[in-house]
C-alpha positions as CSV (number, residue, x, y, z in Angstrom):
1,M,151.0,192.7,263.2
2,E,154.3,193.1,261.2
3,C,152.7,194.2,257.9
4,A,151.1,197.1,259.8
5,V,153.8,198.3,261.3
6,L,156.5,198.1,258.3
7,S,153.9,200.0,256.0
8,D,153.8,202.5,258.8
9,P,155.8,202.6,261.9
10,R,153.1,204.8,263.5
11,N,150.7,201.8,263.7
12,A,152.6,200.6,266.6
13,A,151.6,203.3,268.6
14,L,147.9,203.2,267.5
15,V,147.8,199.7,269.0
16,V,149.4,200.2,272.1
17,R,146.9,203.2,272.8
18,L,144.5,201.2,272.0
19,H,145.4,198.8,274.7
20,F,146.1,201.0,277.3
21,H,142.5,202.5,276.8
22,D,141.1,199.3,276.9
23,C,142.3,198.1,280.3
24,F,141.4,201.6,281.9
25,V,138.1,200.9,281.2
26,Q,136.2,197.8,283.0
27,G,139.7,195.9,282.6
28,C,141.1,194.4,279.5
29,D,138.3,193.1,278.0
30,G,137.9,194.3,274.2
31,S,135.3,196.8,275.1
32,V,136.8,199.7,273.5
33,L,136.8,197.7,270.2
34,L,132.8,197.7,270.2
35,D,130.8,200.3,267.5
36,D,127.8,201.9,268.8
37,T,124.2,200.0,268.1
38,F,120.8,200.7,269.2
39,T,121.2,198.9,272.2
40,L,124.8,199.5,273.1
41,K,126.9,202.8,274.0
42,G,130.4,202.1,273.3
43,E,133.7,203.9,274.4
44,K,134.8,205.2,270.8
45,T,132.9,208.4,271.0
46,A,134.1,209.3,275.2
47,S,136.1,212.4,274.9
48,P,139.8,210.8,275.7
49,N,138.9,208.7,272.7
50,V,137.1,210.3,270.0
51,N,139.8,212.0,268.0
52,S,142.6,209.7,269.7
53,L,141.8,206.0,268.8
54,I,142.7,205.0,265.5
55,G,143.6,201.6,264.0
56,F,141.2,199.5,264.6
57,E,140.9,198.0,261.7
58,I,144.6,196.4,262.1
59,I,142.7,194.4,265.1
60,D,140.0,193.6,262.7
61,R,142.3,192.1,260.1
62,I,144.3,190.0,262.9
63,K,140.8,188.8,263.9
64,N,139.8,187.9,260.7
65,Y,142.4,185.8,259.6
66,L,142.2,183.8,263.3
67,E,138.3,183.0,262.9
68,S,139.0,181.9,259.6
69,E,141.9,179.3,260.9
70,C,140.7,178.8,264.4
71,P,137.1,179.8,264.4
72,G,135.8,181.1,268.4
73,I,139.3,180.3,270.2
74,V,140.8,183.8,270.3
75,S,139.3,186.5,272.3
76,C,139.6,190.2,271.1
77,A,140.9,191.1,273.9
78,D,143.9,188.8,273.9
79,I,144.7,189.7,270.3
80,L,144.7,193.0,271.3
81,T,147.1,192.4,274.3
82,I,149.5,190.3,272.2
83,A,149.3,193.0,269.1
84,A,150.2,195.7,271.5
85,R,153.2,193.5,273.1
86,D,154.5,192.6,269.2
87,A,154.0,196.5,268.0
88,V,156.6,197.3,270.9
89,I,159.0,194.5,269.5
90,L,158.8,195.6,265.9
91,V,159.9,199.4,266.8
92,G,162.8,198.2,268.8
93,G,161.2,197.6,272.6
94,P,161.3,194.5,275.0
95,Y,159.9,191.4,274.6
96,W,157.5,189.9,277.6
97,D,155.3,187.3,278.0
98,V,151.7,187.5,277.7
99,P,149.3,185.4,279.9
100,L,146.2,184.7,277.9
101,G,142.6,183.5,278.5
102,R,140.6,187.0,278.4
103,K,137.1,186.7,277.5
104,D,135.5,189.3,275.4
105,S,132.7,191.7,277.1
106,K,129.3,192.1,276.3
107,T,129.4,195.5,277.8
108,A,130.6,199.0,277.2
109,S,131.3,201.8,279.5
110,F,131.0,205.4,277.4
111,E,131.1,207.0,281.3
112,L,134.0,205.1,282.4
113,A,136.0,206.1,279.4
114,N,135.5,209.5,280.6
115,E,136.1,209.2,283.8
116,N,139.1,206.3,283.8
117,I,141.5,207.5,281.2
118,P,144.2,210.2,282.1
119,T,144.3,213.2,279.9
120,A,147.1,215.3,278.3
121,N,146.6,218.4,280.5
122,E,146.2,216.6,283.8
123,D,148.5,217.2,286.7
124,L,150.5,214.8,288.8
125,R,147.9,214.2,291.3
126,G,144.9,213.1,288.7
127,I,147.5,211.0,286.4
128,I,148.9,209.1,289.9
129,S,145.2,208.8,291.3
130,K,143.8,206.9,288.1
131,F,146.6,204.6,287.8
132,L,146.3,203.8,291.5
133,Y,142.8,203.2,291.1
134,Q,143.5,200.5,288.4
135,G,146.1,198.8,290.9
136,L,149.0,200.6,288.9
137,S,151.8,201.8,291.1
138,I,153.9,205.1,291.4
139,T,156.6,203.0,289.4
140,D,154.2,201.5,286.9
141,T,153.1,205.1,285.7
142,V,156.1,206.6,285.3
143,A,157.5,203.4,283.3
144,L,154.3,202.8,281.3
145,A,154.2,206.6,280.1
146,G,157.5,205.8,278.5
147,A,155.1,204.3,275.9
148,H,155.0,208.0,274.5
149,T,158.5,207.3,272.9
150,I,156.5,206.4,270.1
151,G,153.3,207.9,268.6
152,M,152.1,211.6,268.0
153,A,149.6,214.0,269.7
154,R,147.4,216.2,268.4
155,C,148.1,220.2,268.6
156,E,144.3,220.2,271.0
157,N,146.1,218.0,273.3
158,F,149.6,219.9,273.6
159,R,148.1,223.8,272.7
160,A,148.5,224.5,276.3
161,R,151.6,223.4,277.1
162,I,153.7,225.2,274.1
163,Y,152.3,228.4,275.2
164,E,153.2,228.3,279.0
165,D,156.8,229.4,279.7
166,L,158.8,226.6,278.4
167,G,162.2,227.7,279.8
168,G,163.8,228.3,276.7
169,S,163.0,225.1,274.8
170,S,163.2,225.9,271.1
171,H,161.6,222.8,269.9
172,L,158.4,223.4,271.7
173,S,158.4,227.1,271.2
174,G,158.8,226.2,267.3
175,L,155.5,223.7,267.1
176,K,153.7,227.1,267.9
177,S,153.7,227.3,263.6
178,T,152.2,223.7,263.7
179,C,149.8,224.8,266.6
180,P,148.2,228.4,266.5
181,A,147.2,229.7,270.1
182,A,143.6,230.5,268.4
183,E,141.7,228.2,267.5
184,G,142.2,226.0,264.6
185,G,144.5,223.0,263.8
186,D,143.6,220.9,266.4
187,D,144.2,218.0,264.4
188,N,147.8,218.9,263.4
189,I,150.0,216.7,264.8
190,A,153.9,216.5,266.4
191,P,155.8,213.4,268.0
192,M,155.8,212.8,271.6
193,D,159.4,212.3,271.2
194,Y,160.8,214.2,268.2
195,V,164.6,212.6,268.7
196,S,163.5,209.3,267.4
197,P,159.9,208.9,267.1
198,N,159.5,205.6,265.4
199,V,161.9,203.7,267.5
200,F,161.2,202.3,271.2
201,D,163.9,203.8,273.6
202,N,164.3,205.8,276.7
203,S,164.8,209.0,274.8
204,F,161.4,210.2,276.0
205,Y,163.0,210.7,279.4
206,S,165.7,212.3,278.3
207,L,163.2,215.1,277.1
208,L,161.5,215.1,280.3
209,L,164.9,216.0,282.1
210,K,165.2,219.1,279.6
211,N,161.5,220.3,280.0
212,E,160.8,219.1,276.4
213,G,157.7,216.9,277.3
214,L,155.3,217.2,274.9
215,L,152.2,216.8,276.9
216,N,151.9,218.6,279.9
217,S,150.8,215.3,281.5
218,D,154.4,213.7,281.1
219,Q,156.5,216.7,281.7
220,E,154.6,216.6,285.2
221,M,156.1,213.6,286.2
222,Y,159.5,215.4,286.5
223,S,158.6,219.0,286.8
224,S,155.6,219.1,289.4
225,V,156.7,220.1,292.6
226,L,154.7,216.8,293.8
227,A,157.3,215.0,291.8
228,V,159.4,213.8,294.4
229,Q,159.2,210.1,293.7
230,T,158.4,210.4,290.1
231,K,161.5,212.6,289.0
232,G,163.8,210.0,290.4
233,L,162.3,207.1,288.2
234,V,162.4,209.7,285.3
235,R,166.2,210.2,285.7
236,K,166.7,206.4,286.3
237,Y,165.2,205.3,283.0
238,A,166.9,208.5,281.1
239,E,169.9,206.9,282.4
240,D,169.6,203.3,282.0
241,S,167.3,201.7,278.9
242,V,167.6,198.3,280.4
243,A,165.8,199.2,283.5
244,F,163.2,200.9,281.8
245,F,162.7,198.3,279.4
246,Q,162.6,195.8,282.4
247,Q,160.1,197.8,284.3
248,F,158.0,198.7,281.3
249,S,157.4,194.8,280.5
250,D,156.7,194.3,284.1
251,S,154.3,197.1,283.9
252,M,152.7,195.8,280.6
253,V,151.9,192.3,282.2
254,K,150.5,194.0,285.2
255,M,147.9,196.4,283.5
256,G,147.1,193.3,280.7
257,N,146.1,191.4,284.0
258,I,143.1,194.2,284.9
259,T,140.3,192.0,284.9
260,N,136.6,192.7,283.9
261,S,135.0,190.3,286.7
262,D,132.0,190.1,284.8
263,S,133.3,189.0,281.5
264,F,135.7,186.5,283.4
265,V,132.5,185.0,284.3
266,N,129.9,185.5,281.6
267,G,132.1,187.4,278.7
268,Q,132.6,185.4,275.0
269,V,134.9,185.1,272.2
270,R,133.1,187.5,269.6
271,K,133.1,187.0,266.2
272,N,133.8,190.4,264.8
273,C,135.9,192.3,267.5
274,R,133.1,195.3,266.7
275,F,129.9,193.5,268.0
276,I,128.5,191.2,270.5
277,N,127.8,187.7,269.3
278,T,123.8,187.4,268.9
């Protein structure tokens, strides 16, 4: 993981996103890593994933090394969970202990990937309901959104946001040259935290206070009329990086413990993270 982040700091965000998208679909079971086959429809081509998830080859490299050293021991689900933790540390974020023992699923769910994963233009009610469904609280929701202090977003996911009334945000208005209102430029990217895009810190929350959240789903946590509890948490984490780091660590452990009951009993340790063992 260290080599991947040193070669490109953006790789940290890619791996954290993979972990998040994995856990929100039938638990943290490595299902997001599975390729489509004749007998299995994977999650990679689901709408929230198809143009969003990259970095699979990073997990492949880690798995290949581990299989050469200790074959059949470490699951892809555990690898992804540990890699996400290490990715955060490598860009300045907090450490947390990762409980281990996950098994890899023998299934994936294209349908649940489309249903369960929050989208960039979703409103606050929708975002919170999807986190609550996973057993994650409102506090977890706001803290885990702080992962957007690293990483990039595609124009397709912030176009609607930058062409609304921005209340004088010169930064977001300036992104219109990158992301035209008409069709085109969907794959152009911008950092979700333009202040320190490659450093894991609390500046993401400070941007929300200034109405400069790049994604509507993020800005909703502060600006929505329903943001009674979330607004206070955004202020708290903007003012207190220690509180943010502590809660983010706790919430990542909680998310990483979302289990797939079937995989817990009938799961396997895949030899190749992209395919079920035969």
